[in-house]
N, C-alpha and C positions, 0 to 999 in steps of 0.2 A: 636682872635689872628693877630699879624700883616703879612704883606707880604709876609716880608722878614725873619721873626720866618718860617713861613710855606714853603716858598723855601728853606728854611737852613734845615728841615726837609727831607725835599725829596732831596737836595741831598746825606745824610747820609743814604740812603733807599738804602738797598744792591737790583742792580736789579738783578731775579731772572732766573738761566737757561731756565727755560721756556716763559721770557721774551724774550731771546735772541734768540730761536732755538728751535723747538721742530720737531723729528724723525717721518716724517710720513709716509716713504717707511717701515722703520723697522715695525712702528706699525702694519703698512696695513697688510704688508709681517702675522704677526701674528694671525692678527683677521678674516683673510677671512680662516684662519685655523680655529678658535677658536669659529665662529660664528657656523660653524658644527658642533663639537663635545665637546662643552660646557663639556659636564658629563666626557670627561678626560681630558680635562683642565683644569676647575676650578666648580667641581662635588659639591661646598658647593652652588652653585647656581640653581642646579636641585632638591634641597630637599621642593622648595615650588613654585610655580606659579607667576609670577609676570608679570605686563605688561613693555613693553620698557626697559626692562632692559638691562643696557648699559656694554658692555663686559667689562670682569674682565682687560684684556691687556691694554683696552683704560685707565682705571683709575689705573691701578700703575704706566705707562709711566709719565699720569698726573703728578701723586703723590710724583716720582722721578721725577720729572722736578721742582716741587713747593718747594716739601719740603726742600730739600739739597739748603742750604746755606750759613752757618758756618762749613768748612773743618774739625776745630778743633768738632766742636759734631756727625761727619758722623762717625761712624764704617759698616765694611763691613768684613764677614762672609761670608769663603768658606759651600757653603751648603752641610747639612754632618758633621760639622766639628766642633761640639758647643764648643765657651770658647775659640778661637783663631781664631786673626782678619786673613783675609787670608797675610799680610805680612807676620807672622808667615810661612808660603805657599811658599812665593813669594821670600824671599830672594836672592840673588846671591850670589858671594861667597865675594863677597867686605859687605857682612850686610845692601847690599839697596836693599830696594824695588820698585816690578815695581807698584806699585800701589801707585800713585799719587794725592787724591782724590781733592786736592786744584788745582790741573795743569788741573784735566778733567773738573771741571769747569770753570776755567778761558777761556777751548778753545772753549765750546759753542756758538756757533754761528748761524746767519741763513744759512749763508753757506755750513756751516759742523757744526750740532748741534748729531753728533754720539757720540763725546768722552764719554760722561754718559752712554749713550747707552751698555756699557761695565760693567755696573753693575746693567742692567736690570734680569739677570738670578742669578744675590748673594743676601744672605741674608743682604739686607742693614737697616743700624737700624740710628735714629735720633733723638739727644736727643732736651727735652724742648720744641716737639711741642704738641701743641693742635688743634684740625682741630673737622672745625662743620660742618653738611651736616644737612640742616633746611628743606630738600626737601628729603629725605632719598629712599622713596619707599623700594626698594626691595633690597637697604640694599649694592651696590655693593662702591660707595668712601667708603664708611667707614671700609668695610672689608678690603680693599685694604689699606688704610692709615693705619691700623691700625696692619701691617703685617712692616712698617716703625717705629715700635714701639711707633707710635705717639698715643695720648691722644682721642680718637675721643667718638662726642657729636654727635646723631642723632634727627630729630624731623621728625615726620608726621604725617597729623589730622588723617588720616585712619586707624582704628585701626590696619586690619588685613596686611596693612604695618609693622605697629608697633611689629606685632608678627613674623612677619616673620624675619623682622629683628634681633630681639632682639634675636632668637634661631641660627643664624646665626654664630653671636659676641657672644653667650657661646657653643658655639660647639667646639672653639680652649681648651674651661676650660672645658669639659665633657668627663667624663668615656668610652671607647665602650665599655669596658665590662660591664659593670652597663645598657648600650640600650641592649646589649643584655640579659641580665640575668632578663631583664623588658621583651623587644619582645618574650622568651620564656615560662613568665608566662602568657602572653595574650594570646599567640597562644595554652599553656596548657587550657587554660579560656575558649574559643569557635572557633576557629579554626572549629574544626568537626563539631558544633552546624549551621556556616556558609555553609562548604563543601558540607554536606549533602544535601544542596539544588541548586548544580553542577552538578549532576550525569545524564547522559542518558546512554538506553542501547548500549554498547559497538556492532556496527555493523559486529564484526567480531566473537562473542564466546559469553557466554552464562554469561554475567558480567558486572559490569558500570565500564564505561570510563567519566571523570574530562570534562564537559563545563567550553571549555575556551571562549566565546560571546555565548549569545542567539541574534538570530536575528527577529525583527519584526516589523508588518509594519500593519499603524495606516490605517484605516478602513472607509468607510462611505457609506449612505442610495441616491443611487442618486434619485434627488432630483424630477427626469421624470417618474421614471418607481418603484421606490424603491428596484432595484438590486442594492449587495451589492458589492462597487467598492475597490479594494483594491489599496495604493497608490504606487506603484511601478513604479520608473520613470522608469525603465528597469526592469529585470528578472535574473540581475547578481548578484551572490552572493560574490564571490569571483574567482581571477588568480589559475588556477593551479599546485601546487610544484612539485616540485620531476623529478618523469619522467613526468611530465603531463604540464612540466612548460609552455609548449607551448599549452596549450589549456585554457577553462574556464568552471568557475562550476557557472553552470548560474538555475535558480528553474526553473523547469516544469509548466507552467499556469495552466495547465489540469488534472495531480494527484496530482502535487506538489512536484511528487523528484527532487533532487539534482541533475541534470547530469553534464556530461562530453559536450563541444562542442567545434569546431576546433575555431568558432569564434563567438561573443558574437554577433555582428555585424549585422549577415549574416541568411538565412533561416537553423533550425537545427532542429533536430529532438528527441524527450528526445528518451534518451538508453531505460527507463521501458515502456511507454505506448506507444513509436512510435508516439507521437501527433508533429505533423510537427507544429514549429512557429517561427516568430523573434524575438529574445531575449533583444535588443534596445527597440523593442516597446512595452513601458509598457501603465497605465493610467494616467499618470501626464504629461503634456507639459508644453508647455511656459508660463506663465504671473500666473504662480500658478492655472491652471486649471485642474479640472481630466474629464476621456475620459470614458465614462460611455461604456465598451467591450458587453453591452447590450443590449442598443439605440442608441449608440454613443451622447447622451447627453454632452455639456460641459459645466460644472461652474463650477466658481470659490470655490475652497479648503475652505478659511476663512470663506466667508459664508454661504457654506454649515455645517461648525461647528458649528456658531451659532445658525444659524435657527437649530440644532440636539440637540446643547445643547451640542455639544462636538463631539465626535468621537471615535470607539473600537480597539482596539491593538489586533494583531494577532500574535500568536508563531507559523516563516512558518521553519526554519533554526537554526543548530545549529554547530559550532564547535567544536569539539573536541578531545583532548589528551585521549590515553589509556594506564598507567601504566605496565599496567599488560602484551598487546599484547607486549609492548616496551622493555620487559623486557626476552620475551620468542623469541626475537629475529625476529620479523615480518618485513615486508619492513615498511619504515617511514611513505609513502603514505596509508597505509594503520591504525597504529596506532595515526596520525595524520590528520585528515581531516575534510569535511560535509560531512553534512547531514542532511533529514530532519525532522520536530518534529514532535516527535512521542503521544499518549496516554499517554503514559506514561513520555513525558515530559510536559502535561501540568496539569495533573494531581500535579506532583511535585510545579508545581507554584502555583496550588487552595490552596495545602497544605501549603505552605509558608504564604500568602493569607491568610488564615483561623486562622493561631497565629499570624499571627501582629491582627487583628482584635478582640482574644483574651485576647491581653496578656499588660494589662493597662500599667504593672511599664516600658515599652521602650517608654510610650509616654512622657518621660519629657527630653528623647535622641533625643527626634524627631522636627525639627523648624514646631512652628507654624503660622510663621509670614508672615502675607500675599506678593504679590508683589509691592511695592509701584511704583507710576508714575513716572516714568521716559525719558531720552530722549532715551535709550535702551530698556526701556521696553514698553512705552508710546508714539512714538515720535509724533502720530498723537493727541493729546490732549494738545500739544503746539507748538508756535508759533516760528519760527525761523528757523536755518540751521545749519546745524551738519552735517557729513561723517558717515551712516552706523545707520541711526535713527533703530529702531524695535517696536511690537506691540506684546508681548509676551499673550495679555489677544485675542487678535483674534485666540491663538489658544487654546480656554481652558486652559490658566495656568495663575490661580489668586496666589495659593499660593506656596512658594516655594517647598512644599513636593509635588507639583505637577510636578516637573521636575525629581520623581522618580517613578517605580511601586514600590506595595506592598509587592516582595522579595526582589528591593532591599534598600526599608527602614527597615525590619526586620533587614537585616544581617548589615546591619550602625549602626542601634541602639546598636545591642549586642556586637560589637566592638568597640564603641564607652561607651556603660556600662564595658565592661572589662576593656579599657583603663584607666576607670576614677578610676576602684580600685587600681592602682598601687600609691603607697603612696610618694616614691620624686617626686618632683616637676616638679625640672626641664626634669629626663627621662620621666615623666608623659608627655611634652608639648610637647617633640620633638615625644612621638608618637603620639601625639595630632596631630603636623605638620603631621605626613606620612598620618595621615586621613586623614585632610582638604585637601592634593593635589591629594586623589586616588577618591576624587569626582567628579572630572573632567573627567574621565571616568565611573564611577559609575553611569549614572544619563542617562535619555534617552533623554536625549541632546548629546548624542553623538551618531553617526553615524561608520560605516564601509568604510575604506576607499580598494574598491575593490582591484588593482593593485600593493596593498603594503603588503594585507591580514594582517591587524591589525588595532586596532578600533581608530579613530578619538578622540581628548577630545570635553570638551563643548567651548573651546575658541579659537577651530582654524582658527578662525574669528576676536578675540576679540571680541563678539558680542555676542547676545541671538539668535541663529536660531536654532528654533527645526525642526528637520528632518523629513521625512514623514517616513523613515525607521531608530528608533532606533535599538543601537546596546546593547543589556546589559552585561555588561562584568561578571567572576565570582569575588567576593568582595576579596575575600581574597587571592586567586591565585591556580593556578597547577602548573608545570614542565612550562607553555608558559604560553603568554599572555602581554596586555599591563596595564600598568594600575592599577594592581591590590594590594591592600595593601600590600602583601607579597616584590613587588618589587619595589612600592616607598619608604619601611623602609629598603630595600640595598641601594636605592639610598641616603635616611636621612643618614644610618652607611657609606657611602664611602663620604659623607661631611661631617660628623664631626669627621673623620680620615684624609683628607686634611685639618681639620682645625686646626689639633693639630699639623701638621707637614707640609705646606703646597711644594710645589712643581712649576717650573717654563718651562715652555714649550716655545722655541725660535726656532728663525732658526741660521741656521751653517751652510755657504757653501751648503746651496738652502737642506739642510737635518734639519728636529723636531728634535731639543734636549731636551730629560726630565732632569730638575736638580736632587739631591737629597733631600733628607726633608728637610726643614728650618728651625732652634730651635723657630726663634720666630713661635708663635703660634696667630691664628686670636682672634683680639678681648679683649685682655690683658688688657687693660686698658679703659673699652668702658660704654657710659651709652647712654640708647635711651630714648626718651618722646614723650610723643605723644599731641597733641593739633594744635591746628594756633599758623605758626612760625611766625608772626607776633605779637605773643605777647611773643615772646622769649625775655630778659629779660637783657639778656649780655652783658655788655658794656669794652670794648677794651679788650676782655677777648681772641678772637681766633688768633693764627700769619694765618690761613687762613679757608675759605671756599671753600669747595670743593664739587662742585653739581652739578644735573641734574634738574634741575628748568621745570615746567608745561608750555606745548607749546600747547593756545589756545586751540582745540579740540582734540589735537590730541587722549588721552585716557580719558573716565570717569569711573575712579576707580573710586570712591563711587560708581556709578552700579555696574558695573559689581564684584567689590568686596559681595559684600550683599551676592553672592552666597556662598562664603567662608563663608562671615561674621557669619550667621543666625546655621550655623551648631556649628562654633566656639565658640561664646555664652552660647551654652547648657552646652560648657565642661573647661573654663575660668574665674576664680573668678577677674577679675579685675572692674575699675567703665567704661571701655570705652567700655564696652561689655554686657553694661544692657541694650538697648537702643533694638529699632525695626532693625533698619540700622543703617548702618555708617554715622557719619556725611557729612553734603550734602554743605549746605548752602555757610560754609567759604570756602571751595574749588577754591582753583586759577583754574579756568578755563573757558574757555567761553559755557556754556548750557544752551539750549532755554529752559528744562526744570524746571532752576532756575531765568530765565529772565533774564541773564547774556549772553552777548554779548563781541566783542570785545573790548566798549570802557572800560568794567568794567576788562575786563581780563588786559588790560594796566594800568589802573588803581592802582590795588591788586599787580601786580607785583613790581610796582613800590616800593610799599608800604615795599613788600619783601626786595626788594633791599637797602631799608631807614633799615629795622631792621639787614639784611648781615652788613653793611655800621656800624650800631653803637654797633656789637659786635664784630666787627674785632680792631684788633689792628691797632694804626696809620700807621707803614709799614706793613700792612698785606696785603695778597693778595687774591681775589675771581677768584679762575677756574673754567669754568663751560661749559656742555656739552650742544648746542643748535641745535635743528631740523629748522632748514634754509631754509626762502622761496625766496622771493624778497624783491628788495630795499625798499618797504615798508617794514615789518617786519623786517630789518637792520635797517632802522633810526627807527622808535618803539622800540628796545632794544638799540643803544642806543641814542635815547632821554631819556630813563630810567634807565640808567645807570647814565649816565654824571649829570643828573635833582637831582640826591640823592649825589653828590659827588665822583663819581669814575670816573677815567680814563680809557680808553681800549689800555691796550700796545702789546698787540697781540692776532693777530684770524689765527686760524690751521684747515684745514677739516681735516674730518676723518672716518672713516667708523667705521661705528655701528651695535649693531643688534635690529635695529626697523623693528619690521613685522609691515608692512602697514597694516592701520586697513581696511580700504575702497579700491578699483581700483578706481585709479584716484583723490586720493586723493591728495591734493596740498601742501606734505612737500617733501621737497628737503633735500642735504646730511647734516650731522648734522657735527656741527664745535666746534672746542674751544674755548672761549672767555674768556681771561685775561683783570683781573683788576686790578686795586690799588685807595687806599682811593688817594684824594686830595683834596686842601683846597685852590689851589692856579693857579689861571686862568689869562692869560694876554690878555689886547684887542689887537685885527686886525681888521684890512677890510679883505673885502672877493679878493680881488686882489692880496694882498701879502698870502693870506693861500692858494688859487686858485698855484699861484705860487710855495708854498711847497707842493704843494703837488702832484700837476706836478712831481715834481723832485724828490718824495718820491716814486714816481707810478716807473715813469722808472726807476730808479736808485733799486729798489725791484727788478722788474721784472730781469733786468741784473744779476743783484747776483744769481737770480733765476734758470734762463736761462742755465747760464756759470759751476753753481756748485750743482747742485740737479739734478738726475731724478725723476720731478716732472710732471704731466700733466697741461695741459695749464688752467684746472678748480682751479687745487690747487695752480699754483701761483695767481690764479686771488685772492681768497681769500687770499692769504697770501698779497700781494698788500691792500686790501682794508685793513687789520689788519695794515696796516703802514700806512694807509692815518687816519686811525680813529685815533690811536694815536696823529699824529699832531692836527688832530680835536680837542681830546680831551684835548687840551692845553688850547683851547682858546672859551672852550662850553658856549653859554651865551653870549657871548662877539665878535660874528662876526658881522662887521657891513656892510651894503652892501645898496648903496641905502638911507643912513638915518635909516636902520631900521637892527633891532637886526636876523638874521637869525637860524633858528631851526635845529634840529639836522636829522631830515628829508629830508628837503630841503639842507642839506649839501649830505646826502649821492645820491641823483639826481644829485648834480653834480659831486659830486664820479666815479660814475658810467660810467658818459658824458667824464670824464678829462680819466678813464682808458683805455674801448673805444676807445676815440682818438689816442690813444699809439700804439694802435693796429690794424693789419690788416688784424684780422684771422677773416673771417666770414663762411656766414653758411655752405657754402661748407663744411669747414674745421672740422667745429663743427659735421656733417654727420656724417665723413670719419669718427675721431675720436668714433662716436659712434659704428659705421659700428667692427670698433676694437674691442668696449668694448665688454667682456665677459658680456652674460643674461644683458642687458642693462633695464636702466628703465629710469621714472620720476629726480629721483634727479640726475643720470649722464648729463640730458639734463641740467638741473641748471647749475652743477658743471662745464658742459665745455663753457657755455654760460661767463657764468664768466672772464670778462677782454677782454671780442672780441665785435664785431660788433656786433655781433648776439644772438638775445635774442631768447629767447621759447617760446613766442607767435607767433612767425614769423616761426619757425618750424614747429609749429601746422597749423600755416594758410596755409603749403605748403604743407600741410598730410604729412610732414618727421616722423613723430611717432603722434599715434592716443591709447586714453587709453579708447576706447570703451568697450571691451573687455577683459582686460587686455594693459599693456605695447604692442605695438610694432613697429619697425619700418617699417617707411614710405620705401622698399625698393623696385627695380621694380618690383616685381610679387603682392606687397602687392596694394589689392584690392582698396580702398580710396586712397594712393598715387595716383593709374597711371588715378584713374578717375577726379582726379583733371587736371594731363598734358593733357590727352584728353580734359576736355572742353577748355582750353589753347591752344592747338593745333587747335579746329576745332571753335574754337570762333575768335582766327586775327592770325590763319595763323600762329602762331609762335613768331612773335614778341617780344614778353614779354616774353620767354623762357629761364630760367637759365640755364649753361653748363648744371647745374643735373637735371635738367630738361629735356631735351635733350638727355641725354646720358641715361638714364633709359627709356625713350622712344624707344631710339632704340634696347635697348637691350629685351625690351619686343615685341614689331617688327617681332624680330629677331626669340624670341624663339616661336611665334604663327606661323613662319612660312611666315610673308609677309615680301613685299621690302621697304630696309631703303634704297638704293643707292642716290631715288633721295630725300630723304631729306637728306641727306650727304651733297650732292653737295648743297641744297637749301641753308641750311646754312655755307657755307662757313666755313671748318674747318680751326680753326688756335689753335697756339702754347697753348696757354691755355686752350681750348677742349681739345686736345692731353694727355696735361699734368696731367688736369683730371681724364681721362681715365684711363693713367696708374695707378694713386693713387688707383681708386676704384679697378682693377683690382689686386693691389697688396695686397690693404686692406681685398678684397673677395676673391681670387685668381680664381677671373674669367675674362678670356684673354677676352672674347666676348668686353665686354669693348671693347677696343685696336681695336679687329679685323674690328667690326663694322665700323670704321672710316677708313680703309687702305686697307682691302684684297676685292678686289672684286669678288672673288668665294665663300667669305660667304655672300659680302651683297649684292650681284644680284642673282635672280629667274627667 
């Protein structure tokens, strides 16, 4: 194709709303709320766990601004009014409608992108749009695009992701009544068989109560004296409830009673036996060692497990609910509480254990696969680096069934057998979906949240972390309790109801509003594929690719999802559920267990962009979210996209719901990247391009500062996107000193250009962080973007640290103060910044130490006073200003 014909096609290409602007402020307004309450905003995504799932509101907004280009092919319906467009409801006396889609589309630009936002809560339909997500994961992009009536096609290598997304997209065409009837059948078949094993003598009478949770503790023999050491980090059982909500339930280490104390961290006395102890002082110390209470021996727990061939477990307490006492009007603290484990409780477990051992028919429903070695399961077997490695074999976990006790295996296998008896395949698979998700809490890899009075689930840290005090939940469920099959099934039902008639929650006048149900259901025209996305053979087929591609080593999906896979394969009849584990070798991820590092990831990501470009129509668009880190990451991404024939046309920062996998992981904020296919690039010199980029950066910043209420970091990201757009026109043809510059080199230069155009420094960024609710490493990166400050600089100055979770280097932060003290003592303060000085003075004042001599020595100027005022304003602490001028305060 000639350059002229390529240029002609490019000129004819419609510029999409998402290339001209994106309502970051409005999206983040909803995202903050949705991230905390997904079950109310979009219950379809709570039907089954998937990792690093994007928020639905983000992808709805991306779809809205990506798919709407031709007003003639857009219909807008008022939720709750099927069959009539908004025009029928908005006509004025002259018969004219207030709604003009063409005008809304035309008005979208960088300075005012919100005209199209009026359609966000409406039931919007588009014609003749086909969308692909080749990395569908948990299916968010497909669900949201399908709600616009687009034909959606998804693909994922991981069979668990395939199954989860398949059921999400089928939910909108599923009859809730049929599901409820099937659940009744399963309940009649097996509920009583399961719940009989979760009974305990009620403390209030001669009858049984239901067990909500059984509390177990692992035990080892001391290598020195042979004494049995229960691996209690401390003796907490749970926070008190109701009239005892100011107290704590703790376990007496002498008599084994569950007793209420005022403070679990102080000296306490057992109410049953009078034994005195400090509940916080258990037998497990830092570094994974046990402390023998008999001889004082300290020894590494995993070493002892290996030497002793495992460990014992002991049932020590239970949480119960008594329906009989509830119905007779007893106080809530009597019919729902905590108690010690009795002989009847251990006998009941032994009965379950015996039944499992003698019932061979259940074997086919229980996984027999070994846990394969991987970075999340046996990281010490491999060379390389990635966050959050683990080694479960050191904890005597060799097979997947080792993550469950015998009662759990018995009840889960009975439940899966009953589900397998449901004839209707679609209905049966929804029951299997609920069963699979309930595994997260019905495993001995779950622990208890003492302060929240509920169970954790296995993936609270997105890794395999065997607890020393496992929690065994009630598999079927009772009136209360988290993660039971019955409660998970309720979430599946809610998800299916939502899929049949989705609603939208949005913010209007600072209040959250819930729409009526949409007539357009989820997944009306959808298809999901399983396999390596690089083998997708579509050519010139899709109008849009909307996706969330993998990012380095964020999540080892294949390794974590094996936990679900080995159970699902017992019940699902698909070719990709026939192997022992999920496919891993072709995963596009940096994984030392596969001998794949960053270079392999970059090459494979480039291959995936090639496939995407081939699948897109010539005027198609790629819109994707990306977990952005530093300039190196920008350069690699831009290089990969441009090299295969894309030009970046916009970037936007967004709030997303990515749970960080390990403390201190260098994953920054999420961005939206918009790119279009191109085959027409022109040559230019770096000097010429540099002038264009500089003008673009200044113009973009000025427009955004004058017209949008955005943070400095948000503006910086959009500046970068505008500059990338300029570079994309010339990729591979930018000459400097006779050589062609690559994208990584250009990105570094763009960073410098943007920073030259900014006088914002470290102190400004730190004050922004102080003014940020729950600041994180993401915010550091984001706020530094487009400034003269660098994250490494703030870290070096101890203005934040991540040693024990993210902490800001405020005046009372130990590491920050040590940094300042070292500089004061070393050079008398000659190299202290104004922020150093003010935090030093604030610290001395708090300690009752003289500050006036320092104030006089440093010769207070307007800059120091101005910074003190800003610190006082943002922190609400006027001591910063008082230490500079009030002699009564600063002299002692």
